[in-house]
N, C-alpha and C positions, 0 to 999 in steps of 0.2 A: 154245642160242643166246639171246643177249640180246634179249628181245622189244621193247626200245626202239630197236633198231638196224635200220633198213630197208636191209639190205645186199643185195648181188647175189644171194646164195643165198636170202634171204627173198623177193625178187621172183620167183625161179624157183618157190619153194614156193607163192607167191601164185597164179601161173599154173596150177600143178598143182591147187591147191584149186579154182579157178574151173572147170577142166575136169572135176574129179571131181564137183562139185555139179551141173554141167550134165548129165552122164551119169546121176547119181542121180535127178535130176528126170525124165528121160526114162523110166527104168526104172519109177519109181513111177507115172508116168502110165499105163503099160501094165498094171501089176500091181494097182493099188489098186481096190477095189470101188466102184461108184457108189452114192451116197446122195443122193436128191433132197432139196434143202434141207438139206444136210449141216450138222451142228452137232457140235462136239467140245468137251468140257470136261475138263481134266486132273484126275486124282484122286491126285496125288503124295502129298497129305496123308493118304491112306488106305493108302498102300503101306508095308510094313515097311522100316526102315532096312537098308541093305546094297546089294549090286550090283543095278543096275536091271534088272528083267525086265518089259518093257512090250510087250504084244502089239500095241498100236496104233501102235508106233513102229518105225522102222528106225534103229538106232544104229550109226554107222560111225566108226571110229578113236577114239582117246581112251579114257578110263576114265569110265564112267557109274555113278552110285550115287544112291540115295535117302537124303537126310539131312534129318530133321526137316521133311518136307513139301516139300523142294526136290529137283529133279533136278539133280545136280551133274555137271559135265563138266570133266575135267582132261586136258591133253595136254602132251607135251614137244615132240617133233619130229613132230607130225602135225597134220592139219587136220580136227578133228572135225565131224561133221554128224549131227543128229538130226532125222529127217523123219517126219511123220505118214503113216500108211497110209490116208489119207482123200482121196477125190477130190471136188473142188468147183470148178466153173468159174463165172464170172460175178461179180455183185456180192457184197460181203460184207465182213466185218471179221475180221482175225486179230490177236490181241493176246497179250502175255505179259509177266510181270514178270521182270526180269533183275537179278541181284546180282553186284557186283564187275566189271561190264563196263569200268569206268574203268581197272582195273589191267592189262587184257589188251591185247595188240597189236591185236586186232580181234575183234569178235563181231557177229553179224547175225541179225535176224529175217527169215525168208524166207517170202513169201506169193505163190504163183501167178505166178512169173516176175518178182517184184519183191523187193527186199531193203532193209531199213533197217539200215545198218551203222555201228557205232561203231568208229573207227579212231584209234589214238594219233597218227598223223601228220596225218590229214586231218579229224579230228573226226567229225561225223555226215553220212552221205551217203544219198541215195535212189538205188538202182541198179535197172537193168532188164536182164533176160536177153535178149540179142540173138544168136540162134544158139547158139554155145557160150560166148560171152563175156558178162561182166557189165560194163555201162557206166553211169557216173554220169549221172543225168538230173535230179538235184536238187543245187543248189549246196551244198557242204559247210558245215556249221555248225561253226565252230572250237571252240566250248566248249559242247557239248550239255548238260553238267552244270549250266549256269546255270538250266535250266528245270525239272528235277524237284524235287518237294518234299523228296525224300530222295536225295542224290547217290550213295548206295551201292547202293540198290535202287529201281528205278523201272520203269514200264510203257512198253513200246514197242507201237505200234499202227499197222497198215497197213489202209487202207480203200479198197476199189475200188468205183466207181460208173461203169459204162460204160467210157469210155476214160480216166477221171480216177482217179488214185491219190493218196491223201493219207497223209502220215506224221506221227505224233504222238509226243511224249515226254510221258508223263503226259497232261495235258489241253491241252497246247500244240501246236497244229498248226504244224509247221516246214516241211513240204513239200506242194506241190500240183502234180502233173504230169499233163498231158493228152497222150496219145499221138496222133500224127498217123495212125499205123497201128493196126489192132486190137491190143489188148494180147495178150501171149503167153498160151496156155492155162495154167490152174493145174495140172491133171493130178496132183493130189496133192502138189504142191510146197509144202508148208507145214511149217515147222520152224525150226530155228536152226543156225547154223554158228559155227565159231571158227577161229582161226589158231594158229600155234605158240605154245606157252606159255599156252594157254587154261586158266583156272581160274575158271569162272563157274557160276552156278546159276540155274535157271528154275522158275517156278511160275505158277499162274493162267493157263495156256495155254488159249485159247478161240478157236474158229473158229465164226463165225456167218454165216448167209446174209443177215443184215440189216446194212446199212451204218450204222456209228455214227460220225457226224461231229460229235458234241457236243464242245465245247471250253469252256475256262474263260471267265468273263465279262470284259468290257472296260468301263472307265469312258468317259465322254464328256467332251470338253473343253467349257467354257462357250461360249456363242454369242459370236462375235467382233464387235467394233465395226468400222465402216468403216475401211479402211486409210488413207484420206487424211485422216481427222478428227484423229487424235492419233498421234504417234510418240514413243517414249521415246528420247531422244538420249544420256543419260548417267545413271548411278546410282552412288552411293557410300554406304557406311555410315560415319558420322562416327567411330566407335570405331576404325576401321582393321582390325578383325578380326571384327566382327559379334558379339562376345561381351560380355555384360553380367552383372554380379552382381545378386543380389537388391536391390531398392530403386532401382536405376538406371533411367533412362528411355531406352529404345532408340528409334531412329528411322532414317530414310533421307533423303538429299538426292537430288534428281533434276531433270533438265531435260526439258522437253517442247517439241515443235514440231508444226506442222501443214503438210500439203501443199496446203491450199486456198489460193486466190488472193486471198482477202479476210480481214480480221480476223474471227475466229470465237469466239463465246463458248461455252465447253464446260463441261458439268456433269461434275465428277469425283467418283468415289466410291472411297475407299481402304479396303480390307477386310483386317483382320488375320486370317490363317488359321493354325490350329494343325496339328500333325502328324496329327491325326485328320481333317483336312479340314473342320473345323468353324469357323465364323466366331466370333472372340473379341471383336472390336471393329470399329467402322467410323467413318469421317469423310467428310463431304461438303463440297465447296466448288466455286466457279465461278471460271474463269480465262478471259481473252481471249487467244488465241494469234494472233500476227501473222505473216504470210507472211515466210519467210526469217529469222526470229528464234527463238532458244531462250529459254524462260522457266524460271528455276530456282525450285524449290519444295522444301519440307521437310515431313516429317510425323514426329510422335512419338506413341508409344503407351504406355500403362500396361499392361504385360503382366500378365494375371491370375494367372500361375503360371510355374514354370520350364518350359523346353522350347524347341523349335525352332519359329519362326514365320516366315511369309512375308507380304508385303504385295502384294495383288492390286489392280491398277488397272482400274477401269471408267470408261467415258466415253460421253457422248451429248450431243445438243443439248438434251435435257431429261431429267428423271428417268425418264420412262416408256420412253425408248428407250436407256437406258444399257446398255452391253454391255462385255464383257471386252476389254481391250487386251493386257495381259500381266502376268505376275508381276514386280514391280519388283525384288525382292530380299528378303533376310530377315535375321534376327538370332536369337541364342540366349541364353537366360537360364540361368545355372548358379550353383551354390553357390560362395562364395568359399573355403570350407574346403579345397578341393583345391589352389588356388593358394597358399594360405598354409602348406600342410603341409610339414614338414621333409623332408629327403632320407631315403628309406627303401629300402635295398637289398634288403629282403625283399618289396617290392611285386612283384606279378605283372605290372604294366602297363609295357610298353615301347613305343617307337615309332621311327619313322624321321624325324628332324628334317632340315631342308634347310639345307645350307651357304650357300645364297643367302638373304639376309634372316634370318640365323641367329637373332638376338635375338628377332625377331618369332615365328619358329617355336617357339623354346624357351618363350616366354611362353605362347603358345597351347597347346602341349602340356601345360604345367603346369596350365592351367585345365581341361583335359579329363581330368586324372588321370594323365598320363604321368609315370613316375618313372625310366625308363631310356631312354637314347638309344643307338642302334647306329651304329657307324662303318661305314656301307656306302656306297651310291652318293650319299648326300646329305651325308655327313660323312666325307670321304676321307682325312683327314690321317694315318691310321695305315697306309695302303696303301704297299706297297713302291714303286710308281710315283710316289707323292707324297713319300715320305721321301727317296728317292735317285733323282730323275728323270733325272739326267745322268751319274752315274758313282759309283764305289765310295767316293770320298772326299768326297762331298757329302752333307750332312745338312740336311734342311728340316723344321722342326718347326711344328706348328699350335698353338703355345702360346696365342696370343691367342684362337683359336676354342675351344680346350679350356677355357680359363678361363671363357668365357661359359657353357659347359655346367655347369661346377662352380658358378659363381655362381647359376645358375638352380636349383640344388639337385637336379640330375639325376645319376644314376649313368650310367656309360658302359660299353658293351660294345665293346671294340676288335676290330679285324679285320685279319688278315694276308691280303693279296690282291694278285694280279697281279704281273707280272714286267716290270721296265723293259727297254727295248730293249737297253741296253748289257749286260744280264745274260742275254740270251736264248739264249746258246750252251749253257748247262748247265741240266739239270732242277733245279727248286728244291729237291727233296728230297735232291739230291746236291751242292748248291752251297754252298761256303763263304761266298759273298757273301750268300746267303739267310740262313744261320745267323747271320752277323754283323748283318744287318738286324734279325732278330727280337730278338736279345739287346740291341742298342742301343735299339730302340724300346720294349721293355718297361722297360728301365732308365730311359729318359728320362721316360716317362709314369707311373712307379711311384706318384707321389703322387696321381694322378687316376684311372688306369685299372688295375684289378686283375683284370679278367675279359676273356678273349681267345677269339675264334673263329677257327678255322683254315680259311681260304678261304671260298668261297661256292658252294653247290650244285655240288659236284664231280661229281655224276652228269650234269651238263649241260655239254656241250662248249663252250658259250659262255663258261664261266669256267675250266674245267679240262680240258685236252686229254689228260691222262695217264690211266693205268689206275687201278682201285681199289687195286691193290697199290702203285702209285707214290704214291698219296695217303696210304697207310699210312706210307710212308717219310717223306713230307713232315711228317706229324703227329708222328712220332718226333723228327725234327730240331727242330721247333717247340717241342715240350714240353721237350726237353732244354735248349735255349737260353733259353727263357722262365723256367724254374725256376732257372737259374743267376743271372739278373738279379733275380728276385723269387720266392723259394721259396714264398711264400704266394699267388701268383696262381692263378687258376683257368683251365684250358685246356679248351675245348670241342672235341671231335672231331665229325666229321660234316659240318660246314660248312653246315648247313641241308639235310640230305638229304631228298629227296622220299620220303614214306612209301610211295608207290606205285612205288618202284624196288627191289623185293626182291632181284633178282639182283645189282645193284651193291652193296647193303648186305651181302649174305652174302659176296661176294668181298672186300670191304674188311675185314670183321670176321675173316675167315679169315686175312688177312695181318697184321692189326693186333696190337699188344701192348697189352693193357688198361692197362698202366702209363703209356702215352703220352697219356692223356686223363683229365681229372678229371670230365668229364661229356660230354653229347652234345647236338647241336642238330639240329632238324628244321625243315621248312617246310610250311605249308599243310596242317595236319591237319584234315581234314573232320570235322565233328561226327558224321556217320553212320558214319564209318570208325574213329573213335578207339577204341571199345571192342574192336574186333578187332585193331587194330594195336599199341596200347600194351602190352598184356601180352606179346605176342610180342617186341617190341623190348626190354622189360625182361629177358626170359629170355635173349635173345641177348647183351645187354650183360653180364648177370651171369655168363654162361658165360665171358666174357673178363676177368672180375674188375672190371668197371666198375659201381660202385654209386652214382656221383655223380648230380647233377641232370640232368634233361632239359629243355632250353629250346626254345621255338618262336620262332626269331628272325625269321620272317616269317609273318604271318597276316593275312587280310583277309576282308571280306564285300562282295559286289558289290551295287551299288544304283543306282537311277535318280536323276536329279535331283529335288529338291523342287519345282522350278519347272515349271509345266505346259508352257510353250512349249519346254522342253528335254527333255520326255519324251513328246512328242506321239504317237509310235508305240510307247510302252512303257506302256500304260495298263491292265495286267492286275493287278487287286487280289489275285489268288490267286498271283501270282508271288513267289518268295522275294526277288527283286531289287526289288520295289516299295519305295519309299523308307521306308514305314512297316514293312513286313514285315522289311526288312533290319535294323531295330533289334532285332527279336526274334531274328533269326538270329545277330546279333553276340553276344548274351548266350548263346544256346545253344552257339555255337562255343566261347566262352571256358569255359563250364561243363564241356563235354565234354573240353576240353583239361586243365583243372585236375583234374577227377575222374579222368582217365587218368594223372595223375602229372606233367604238365608244370608246371614251377615259374615260368617267365617266358614272357610272350607279347608279342611286338613287332608292333604293327599296321603294316601296309604299305599306305598311307602317309598321313602327315599333311601332305604338301607342298601349298602353295597353288598352284593351277593357273595363276595369273597371275604366277608368280615371275620369269619371264624378261622380261616386258614388260607395259605397261599397256594396257587396252582400255576403251573408253567404258562398256560394260555387258556383261553376260553374253552370250556368243556362242551362237547357235543352230546346231547342226550339221545337216547334211542329213538324217541319220538319228540318232535319239535314241541316246545312248550309255549303256551300263551299265558302270560302272567301280568300282574298289575304293577310290578316294580318299575321305577324309572331307570334302572340300571341294567345294562347288559353284563355278561360275563367279562371279567378282566378290568373292573372299575372303569367302564366306558359307558357313557350316558346313552340311553335310548333316545330316539327323536322326540318322544313325548316330553322329556326333560327340557329339551330346547324349546319346544312349543310352550311349556309352562313359563320359561324365562321370557319369551316374546310376549305372552299374554300379560305377565306382570309388568313388563316394560311399558306396555300400551295403556293399562288402566290403573296402575298403582298411583295413589294419591287422588284418585277421582272416584266419585260416588255414582252408583247406578241411579238413573232418573226415569227412563221410559223405554218402551219397546215399540218398534214399528214393524208391522207385518204386511207385506204386499205380495200375495200369492206365495211362491216358494221363498221369496226374499225375507230374511230376518235381519233386523238391525237393532242393537242394544246400545243406548246412548248413555255415556258416563260424563259427569261434569266435574271439573277441577277448577282451581284458581287460575283464571286467565286462559283456559283452554277446555276443550271437550274432545271426546273420541267416540266414534261409532264402531262397534264390533259387528261385522257383516258376514253373513254366509247364506247359502241356499239349502233348502231341504229337499233337493233333488233325490230321486230314488237311487240313481247311479252315482258313484264316486267319480266316474269318468266324464260326466257331462260338464261341459265348459261353455259358459255364455258370457255376456257382458251386461252391465247395468250402467245407465247414464243418469247423472245427478246434475241438475241445473245449478250453476253458481249463483249464490244470493247477490242481490244488488249491492254494489260497493265492495265486494270481495273478489279476489283473484286466485289463481292457482297457487301463488306464493303463500297464501294463508293456510294451505293444506299440506299434510304429509301422509304418505301411505306407508304402513308397516305390514310386512307379510308375516306368515305364520311361523317363520324362523327368526323374526326380529329385525329384518333388513328395512331400513328407512330410505324411501325414495320420493321424488316429486311425482305428482299424479299426471296422467295423460289428460290433455284437454282438447276437446273438439267442439267447435261451434258453441262456446259458452257452457259446456258441460264437462264434468269430470267423467272419464270413462274408466270403470273399474272392472276387473275380472269377477265373475260370479260363478261360484260352484260350491261344493260342500267345504272347500278350503276357506278358512277365515281370512278376512282382510280387516285391518284396523285403519280407519280414516280419522286423522287428528286435525282438528280445526282450532286455529289460534284465535284469541280474542275473547272478550267478556261475553259475547253473545253466541259462543260456539254451540252451546246446547240447542238453542232455538234454531240456529242455522242448519245443523245436522238433521234435526227432526223434520224440518220443512223439506230439506233436500230428499230425504228418504220417503217421505209421504208423497212426494211428486216423482218418485223414481220411474224411469223408463227402462223396462227390461222384459224378459220372457215370462210367460205364465208358467204355472206348474207343469 
């Protein structure tokens, strides 16, 4: 059964699974021996590889094995359950690390009548056993993988204190439930379960009588000024996009008003804050605000370096009582080299430009290092519904818009997608009208578009309602007609297939002819999953005779806003989505994609959130949002946009060659003409951990042959001590550029001999 489909039979199996677990909990409650203050710690890492033989566990359904310290559980048409033969009632903590939970239909950590379940349809839920049924008592978290530090393997934790039960993912508490009735007895009901199509692994299983309610730290917002003293009415960045080149003087215009009934002299303080949340500059001034009137002001700063900055406004009746009003807005300083760079179809950097305010979006994309634009939901002029919206004899071409893309020196990935209403009778793969549309479209855009993607996310019914086999037919027709019009064009199959849809992928490849695609496209390849997925995808494509490129036509990193009032309940400095940490995760995501063999990566999305209408200033949502856009409210770039520009500045024009791993240290070496660069970071658990790594200088080379670029694009000379370069080492990326024809070999040797901390 397809684990992604919540069908009638799956619901029946779900009810059977619930009943089976309920019976199993009851049996274990009677059979398990009592241990006062019971504590259990798994020892899977001391077990030999092979079929699991665990005296402390009752393993039911599925196939269980020990593999490299993990207890693996696989099932096809069964609902596996692995339960401890340990009895413990009362307060305590039950935790375990799970791997690959995101790919399964469901899997759960079960503890004393409660369960923390990850479900593909509902996300993460806290459930309670009531009689023989499990009922949700914690609101589902739609995307639980936002919270772990590693999305492929992370810890689940259930903690009981009296009638209160808390659920954690890694160190983020997501649920807290208090029972009106006494909680159900544990009775040995500790373990984990799965549904049909389970393929997960567990380790670090621990049951303790001590409640562990520790969670990651939270930042505090600054003390707020009185609400009636000053209100920001309007904010704009004069540049129109908040992007400035080196040497330009950024600033903001803004309007203030007061709610007080008499003219009030207010002391203002404007602080320039960098992405490390450090003050880089400040300006003070006095203004008199009159009731019912807005006063327009402007501020300019000399930014001390490249990067993303915001302007915080403080106000008070005097300097002593000055307090924070809000973050007015921000701007970003980038290198002009990216904007001036010629078109480069070998570049790995693509994006999703917006058809609304297209020229604005194209210019902004170029400043951030984007070299490719994808015709998807923001550039729709190659879609069938746009080319022939009303009938088979109508042809509508987006020549004016496509010329803007060409003039901006961006390459284009075209897309065949959707079916107009007039053609809805026939399936596209068997439709002569579809074949004619493909041929005419490729012929028309041949001078501008030579790369084509067939459909979008066909595994998802929101785009493709046919079967994998029918998509294989569609691909065959598309490739045949496209090659007739342009024999040199490149046709990508897959349409951006989800790496975590293995059943759909296998069915499609079983039906497909490898000659009907020149390459393949995927979407959202998580960095922690790439090393497992990409070799297998390569093998499966090679078996069909497909040796062409793999592109990732949609990739993103989730982040909070840079502005404090827009992230008031997202203040976790250890979260991957913290605006600063997201910069690091962006680089890690791209490095794992490129090291895995992905040739092009299209960020989703660069679209300005104000594109449909104007607002006076950034809007504050009721609950702080975590989104994948590069843009904050107010056409002001988020730090991940600056991090993208810095990454492009460092590796553009260079090709990925090799990877060096030494404990927590990761280094990815890229080679260009006359130089090379290593992209370095550490896989430390904490974002706060800061160490140093020492790299021995090669014979015949000195410090002058190297340049260090930080994650915001600032270029500096390296620190040298005793013949070694000393670089900071943390989850924050560092780019080390080596000049000279032998730069690649030099960097590889330096990192292979690196002196630094262990994991």
